[in-house]
C-alpha positions, 0 to 999 in steps of 0.5 A, spaced: 451 185 354 452 181 348 457 183 343 459 180 337 466 182 335 470 180 329 473 183 323 469 186 316 472 180 312 478 175 313 481 174 306 487 179 306 493 177 304 497 182 308 495 178 314 499 172 312 505 171 317 501 176 322 494 172 323 495 167 318 501 162 319 506 162 313 504 155 312 497 155 312 494 155 305 489 161 303 484 156 301 484 154 309 484 160 312 477 161 313 476 154 316 482 153 320 484 160 323 478 165 322 472 161 324 476 158 330 478 165 333 472 169 331 466 164 333 462 169 329 464 170 322 462 175 317 462 174 310 461 179 304 459 176 298 461 182 293 463 177 287 469 173 284 472 176 278 468 183 277 466 185 284 459 188 285 457 184 278 457 177 280 451 173 280 452 167 284 450 160 282 446 155 286 452 151 286 457 157 289 452 158 294 451 151 296 458 150 297 459 157 301 453 154 306 457 148 307 463 151 308 460 156 313 456 150 317 462 146 317 467 152 319 466 151 327 463 158 327 457 159 332 454 165 328 455 168 321 453 174 318 452 173 311 452 180 307 451 181 299 453 187 296 453 185 289 448 190 287 449 191 280 443 188 277 439 187 283 443 180 284 444 182 291 437 181 293 436 175 289 442 171 291 441 173 298 434 169 297 437 163 294 442 162 300 436 163 305 432 158 301 439 153 301 440 155 308 433 152 310 429 159 311 423 162 307 425 167 302 423 173 306 428 177 310 
Protein backbone atom coordinates (compact mmCIF):
# COMPACT_ATOMS: atom_id res chain seq x y z
CA UNK A 1 0.00 0.00 0.00
CA UNK A 2 1.27 3.44 -0.88
CA UNK A 3 0.62 6.33 1.51
CA UNK A 4 1.14 10.05 1.00
CA UNK A 5 1.85 11.62 4.37
CA UNK A 6 2.28 15.30 4.99
CA UNK A 7 0.53 18.29 6.49
CA UNK A 8 -2.33 20.47 5.26
CA UNK A 9 -0.05 23.41 4.88
CA UNK A 10 3.39 24.58 5.79
CA UNK A 11 3.33 28.30 6.57
CA UNK A 12 2.46 28.28 10.25
CA UNK A 13 4.34 30.72 12.47
CA UNK A 14 3.72 28.51 15.49
CA UNK A 15 5.99 25.85 13.92
CA UNK A 16 9.02 28.14 14.23
CA UNK A 17 11.40 26.75 16.81
CA UNK A 18 9.69 23.34 16.69
CA UNK A 19 9.68 22.24 13.07
CA UNK A 20 11.51 25.19 11.51
CA UNK A 21 14.87 26.21 12.98
CA UNK A 22 14.88 29.66 14.62
CA UNK A 23 17.42 31.09 12.16
CA UNK A 24 15.71 29.93 8.97
CA UNK A 25 13.97 32.84 7.20
CA UNK A 26 10.25 32.32 6.59
CA UNK A 27 10.75 32.78 2.83
CA UNK A 28 12.86 29.59 2.80
CA UNK A 29 10.67 27.35 4.98
CA UNK A 30 9.04 25.58 2.04
CA UNK A 31 12.17 24.72 0.07
CA UNK A 32 14.71 24.33 2.86
CA UNK A 33 12.71 22.27 5.31
CA UNK A 34 9.13 21.29 4.45
CA UNK A 35 9.71 19.90 0.93
CA UNK A 36 12.85 18.08 2.07
CA UNK A 37 11.11 16.29 4.96
CA UNK A 38 7.72 15.67 3.32
CA UNK A 39 8.60 14.68 -0.23
CA UNK A 40 4.91 14.93 -1.13
CA UNK A 41 3.87 18.55 -0.60
CA UNK A 42 0.43 20.10 -0.32
CA UNK A 43 0.01 23.73 -1.35
CA UNK A 44 -3.33 25.44 -0.89
CA UNK A 45 -3.88 28.58 -2.95
CA UNK A 46 -6.45 30.59 -1.05
CA UNK A 47 -5.09 34.05 -1.69
CA UNK A 48 -2.52 36.55 -0.62
CA UNK A 49 -4.27 39.37 1.21
CA UNK A 50 -8.00 38.68 0.93
CA UNK A 51 -8.29 34.96 1.34
CA UNK A 52 -10.69 33.23 -1.08
CA UNK A 53 -10.94 36.43 -3.20
CA UNK A 54 -7.45 36.60 -4.70
CA UNK A 55 -7.04 36.16 -8.44
CA UNK A 56 -3.49 34.88 -9.02
CA UNK A 57 -1.62 36.51 -11.87
CA UNK A 58 0.29 34.46 -14.44
CA UNK A 59 3.52 35.80 -12.89
CA UNK A 60 2.50 34.58 -9.41
CA UNK A 61 1.58 31.14 -10.72
CA UNK A 62 4.78 30.88 -12.77
CA UNK A 63 6.78 31.73 -9.65
CA UNK A 64 4.93 29.04 -7.67
CA UNK A 65 5.46 26.46 -10.41
CA UNK A 66 9.18 27.21 -10.40
CA UNK A 67 9.31 27.15 -6.60
CA UNK A 68 7.55 23.78 -6.36
CA UNK A 69 9.54 22.19 -9.18
CA UNK A 70 12.87 23.19 -7.64
CA UNK A 71 11.88 22.41 -4.03
CA UNK A 72 13.09 18.82 -4.04
CA UNK A 73 9.57 17.45 -3.56
CA UNK A 74 8.78 14.31 -5.53
CA UNK A 75 5.05 14.93 -5.75
CA UNK A 76 2.82 17.93 -5.21
CA UNK A 77 -0.86 18.27 -4.44
CA UNK A 78 -1.89 21.78 -5.50
CA UNK A 79 -5.34 22.98 -4.54
CA UNK A 80 -7.11 26.25 -5.16
CA UNK A 81 -9.79 27.41 -2.75
CA UNK A 82 -9.95 31.05 -3.80
CA UNK A 83 -13.54 30.30 -4.72
CA UNK A 84 -15.10 33.77 -4.86
CA UNK A 85 -15.86 34.73 -8.45
CA UNK A 86 -14.85 31.29 -9.75
CA UNK A 87 -11.20 32.25 -9.47
CA UNK A 88 -10.22 28.75 -8.26
CA UNK A 89 -11.05 26.88 -11.48
CA UNK A 90 -9.65 29.67 -13.66
CA UNK A 91 -6.38 29.82 -11.71
CA UNK A 92 -6.12 26.01 -11.59
CA UNK A 93 -6.44 25.83 -15.37
CA UNK A 94 -3.82 28.54 -15.76
CA UNK A 95 -1.40 26.63 -13.52
CA UNK A 96 -2.09 23.45 -15.50
CA UNK A 97 -1.16 25.31 -18.70
CA UNK A 98 1.98 26.73 -17.08
CA UNK A 99 2.87 23.31 -15.71
CA UNK A 100 2.62 21.88 -19.21
CA UNK A 101 -0.75 20.14 -19.19
CA UNK A 102 -3.99 20.86 -20.98
CA UNK A 103 -6.69 22.88 -19.25
CA UNK A 104 -8.64 19.69 -18.59
CA UNK A 105 -8.63 18.01 -15.22
